[in-house]
C-alpha positions as CSV (number, residue, x, y, z in Angstrom):
1,M,-10.1,2.0,-0.7
2,N,-11.6,4.5,1.7
3,K,-10.0,2.6,4.6
4,F,-6.6,3.0,3.0
5,F,-7.1,6.8,2.7
6,D,-8.6,7.0,6.2
7,Y,-5.6,5.4,7.8
8,L,-3.0,7.6,6.0
9,M,-4.8,11.0,5.8
10,G,-3.1,12.3,9.0
11,D,0.4,11.6,7.7
12,M,0.2,12.1,4.0
13,T,-1.4,14.5,1.5
14,D,-4.1,13.2,-0.9
15,G,-1.7,13.4,-3.8
16,A,1.0,11.4,-2.0
17,I,-1.5,8.8,-1.0
18,R,-2.8,8.4,-4.6
19,E,0.8,8.2,-5.9
20,L,1.7,5.5,-3.3
21,L,-1.5,3.6,-4.1
22,D,-0.7,3.6,-7.8
23,Y,2.9,2.5,-7.2
24,I,1.8,-0.3,-4.8
25,C,-0.8,-1.7,-7.4
26,R,1.9,-1.7,-10.2
27,F,4.5,-3.2,-7.9
28,T,2.4,-6.0,-6.6
29,A,1.2,-6.9,-10.2
30,V,4.8,-7.4,-11.2
31,F,6.4,-9.0,-8.1
32,S,3.5,-10.6,-6.1
33,G,1.3,-13.5,-6.3
34,D,-0.3,-15.1,-3.3
35,V,2.7,-14.2,-1.3
36,P,2.9,-10.7,0.3
37,V,5.8,-8.6,-0.9
38,E,7.5,-5.7,0.8
39,G,8.5,-2.6,-1.3
40,R,9.6,1.0,-1.0
41,M,8.7,4.2,-2.7
42,G,10.9,7.0,-1.5
43,N,10.5,7.3,2.3
44,Y,7.5,5.0,2.4
45,R,7.6,1.3,2.8
46,F,4.8,-1.2,2.4
47,C,3.7,-4.8,2.4
48,A,1.0,-5.9,-0.1
49,S,-0.2,-8.9,-2.0
50,D,-2.0,-9.3,-5.4
51,L,-5.4,-11.0,-5.1
52,D,-6.8,-13.3,-7.8
53,S,-9.7,-10.9,-8.3
54,G,-7.5,-8.1,-9.6
55,H,-7.5,-6.3,-6.3
56,V,-4.5,-5.6,-4.0
57,R,-4.5,-6.2,-0.3
58,I,-2.3,-3.7,1.5
59,H,-1.1,-5.1,4.8
60,W,0.8,-2.1,6.2
61,V,2.5,1.1,5.3
62,E,5.5,2.6,7.1
63,I,6.1,6.3,7.1
64,G,9.4,7.2,8.5
65,R,9.6,5.0,11.6
66,Q,5.8,4.7,12.1
67,R,4.3,1.5,10.8
68,I,0.5,1.8,10.1
69,A,-1.5,-1.5,10.0
70,V,-3.9,-0.9,7.1
71,D,-5.2,-4.3,6.0
72,A,-7.2,-2.8,3.1
73,V,-8.3,-4.2,-0.2
74,V,-8.1,-1.8,-3.1
């Protein structure tokens, strides 16, 4: 999870990162499986997949037009 915060700290506030992380976890639990899904929360886009262990792998986050490769498990 620290990797996720480290990659996004320069572009987002802590509160926005936590809100996005919560949304991604809920979104992937509903729509994902082994297949990565793309989603959107406001101006942020993301690609993530739900892992069997109850964790979520976040592949990338897009802020505006900047795509940030994250590849973090939270």
